[in-house]
N, C-alpha and C positions, 0 to 999 in steps of 0.2 A: 504494499499499499504506499502511496506517495504521500509524504507529509506536507500539508498546505497550512496557511494561516488563516484563510477565510474561504467560505464556500458560498456560491451564488446559485440559486435554483432558478433556472430559465426553461425548465421543461414545460413543454406545451405551448411556448411562445414562439411566434414567427418573427422574422426580420421586420424591423430592426430592434425589437425588444431585447434579445439577448445581449446585444452591444450596449443598448441604453442602460440596462441594469448593470452590466460590467462596468461601464464607464462610471456610473454612480458609485458603486461599491469601491472601485479602484482609488477614488478620492480619499476613502477611509482608510485604506491599507498603507502601512509604513513602507518606505523604500526598501527594496531588497526581498520583501515578502513575497510569497507565492499565493496566487488565487486559483481556486477550482471552480469551474463553471460547469454546471450539468445542464444539458440541453438535448432536445429531441429534434430540433430543426437540422436537417441534414445540411442546409446551407451555413449553419453557424460556424462550421470549421473554417471555411474560406474567409467568412465575414470576420471573426475574431482574428484570425492570422493577419488579415489585411489591416484591421484597426490597430492591432498591436504594433505593426509596422508603422503605421502613420502617427500613432501617438507617442512612439519611442519606447513603449514597454516591449518586453521580450516574450514572444510566443515560444513555449517550451514543448508542447506536443498535445495529442489528443489520444484517448483510449475510447474504445466502445464496448459496452456490455448490455445485453438485453434491450437494445435500441436507444440506450442513453449514451450520449456522447459526453465524455468528461474531457474538458479542456484545462489546460494549465498555462497560466501567465504569471510572469514575474514583474513586480512594479520597479521600474527604474527611478533613479534619483531625479530630482528637479532639473539638474544640469543636463540629464540625459534625455528628457522628455519635453517635446513640444508638438502638440497635435497639429498636423497640417489640414487645412480645409481647402478643397480645390476651389479657386477663386473664379473660374470661368464657367458660368451657368446660363442655361437657357430655360425659358419657361415651356410648360406643355403647349400653350398657345402659340408661341414662336416656332416650335417643332411642327405643329399641326399645319400652320401657315407654309413652312417650307415644303412639307409633304404635299399640300393641296396645290402649291405653285409647281410641283415637280422639280424643285430645286435638286440638284445632284448632290446628295450626302450619302455618308455611310452611317447606318444606325445600329449600334451594338446593343443588344439586350443581355445584361450580365446577371439576370436572375437565374435560378436553378431551372434545369430542363423542365420539370414538371410545371413550374410557375409559367414558364414559356408556353408550353403545350395547351394550356387552358385559357389562354388569351394573350396575344402579342400584336404589335403594330405590324401591319402588312409590310414585307420587305425587310424587317428587322433580322440581323444575324444573331442567332442564339450562341453566346460564349460566356458561360457561368464564370464568375470572377475567379473561382479557384482554378480555371482553365484558361485564363487570359493569356493569349499569344501575342507578345509584343513584337513579333516578327510577322505581323499581318502581311499578306500579299496585296497591300494597297499603298498607294502614294502617301507618304508621310505628311503631305501638305493637303491632303483631301479634308473636307469638312466632316469631321467625325463627331457624332452625337452619341453620348452613352446614357442608357436608361436602365433603371431597376424599379423596385416597388415604390421606394420613398426617396431616393436621391443619395443614400448613404453608401451602399455598395458601388454605385456608379461613380460617386465622387473618388472613392478609393481607386476604382479601375481607370478613371480619367487621369489621376495623378500618376499611375503607372505607365499608362500609354504616353503621357507627356514626357516622363523621364526617359522613356525609350525613343524619344525623337519626333513623336507626332506633334505637329504644330498648331493644328486647328481643332482642338478637342474641347467639347462642351458637355457638361454634366446637366442632364434634363431633370429639373426639379419642379413639382414633387414627384414626378415620375408616373409609374402606372397607377399608383393608388388615386390619382387625379385625373387620369386620361380619359377624355370624353370624345375623342377622335375615333377614326376607323379602327376596328379590332378583328383579328383573325383568330377564331376559336376552333380551328380544325386541328385535330390531333393526329399527328402522322406517326 
């Protein structure tokens, strides 16, 4: 059994709640201490790994038993941490206008495959954040819009893509949770 200093119960919660609960609890944890997060959302592994990276904390690993994912994070000291928020955002309305005007863009949907399957924007490319390929076979100067359910995972993915050299990346906020435009619900 792995020794931890705090446990966060995020079982039964979907994105972004495991991250929200983890972020809040992390503020109460002393630097150098280890937090255990129990979750059932399969996407929580990629989400917490990306959040830990963007906030400066250390992702240690994940175990799984009986459908419960147990994640381990180490809190860094204040001089090690500074959460980055991706600054370049586009609204749902802006994205809908671009699509309606048939503007040439690349739309990446970084939600889990099951989320994508039950409703996505027509033409969006499914690429869950845990499988982000920063070597995409597209022009690094293409207009690249990144979407998830709430803007959290897409913000992390946007940061990763920008760091990989993509220059026109926008995080779509609030994302699919507020999307009122065309929706493809065909499960393939």
